[in-house]
Every structure is written in C-alpha cells, then in structure tokens.
C-alpha positions, 0 to 999 in steps of 0.5 A: 304144510299148506296154509290159506290166508287173505292177502293184499292184492296190490303188490309192487310186482305186476307178475305177483297180482292175483285175479281180482275174484280170488282174495284167498291164496296160499301163503306161499306167494304172500311171504315170498312176494312181500320178502322179495318184491320185484322177484316174483317172476324169477322165483316162479320160474326157478321153482318150476325148474329147480326142485331144490329151490322149490323145497327151500321156498316151501320150507321158508313159507312153512317157517314164516307161517309157523312163526306168524302163528306163534306171534300171539303166544305168551312167549314170542321170544321163546327158544323155538321162535328164535330158532325159527327166525334163524332158520328163516334168515338162512333160507332167505340167504339161500333164496337170495344167493340163487336169485343172484346166481341166475341173473 
C-alpha cells in the first residue's frame, strides 16, 4: 500500500529533509522519521541492502497509515485498532533491534 500525505519538511535529522519544492511525499518517510528521529540515514541504508528489513519498514508504514485512518472512526478502541497498535509495537521493536545490531 502506498499512501501520499503532506508532511512537515522541518525534521530533526538533516538527512530526512525533503527538497523544498516537494511538500507531498510517501507516508513511509513520515512515520519512520517521526518515530526514529536521528536514524534516517541508517534506516535508508539498511532498507537498500536488507530486503527483510525493508519489508518490516513497509509493514510498519502500512499499519501506521491504516491506524491513522481509523482514528476518525466511531470506535478507535476496537479490536482491530488494538491489534494494529500491538503489531506496530512489535514492528518498532524489530526496527530498533536491527538498528542496535548494526551500530
């Protein structure tokens, strides 16, 4: 799933900044960069060389995008939303472990 959203171009990690002409980017960099500030360069490099890590990041982005879309629904605490948050936490742990392992 690829989503297009508007993001804040002022990030903490200079390597996450986008070209000033582009204000719409894929959600992938938005959720990843906001959850893991300061790690954009390492994440980008790992995604290029590790297909499994790339899939984990894609799954993370898809789940975050889905959950964000559900936040306006009648029941954001539904079973599906709770499961999505659990999956997101698991994926975050996988990303953190990989980042720590490659230091």
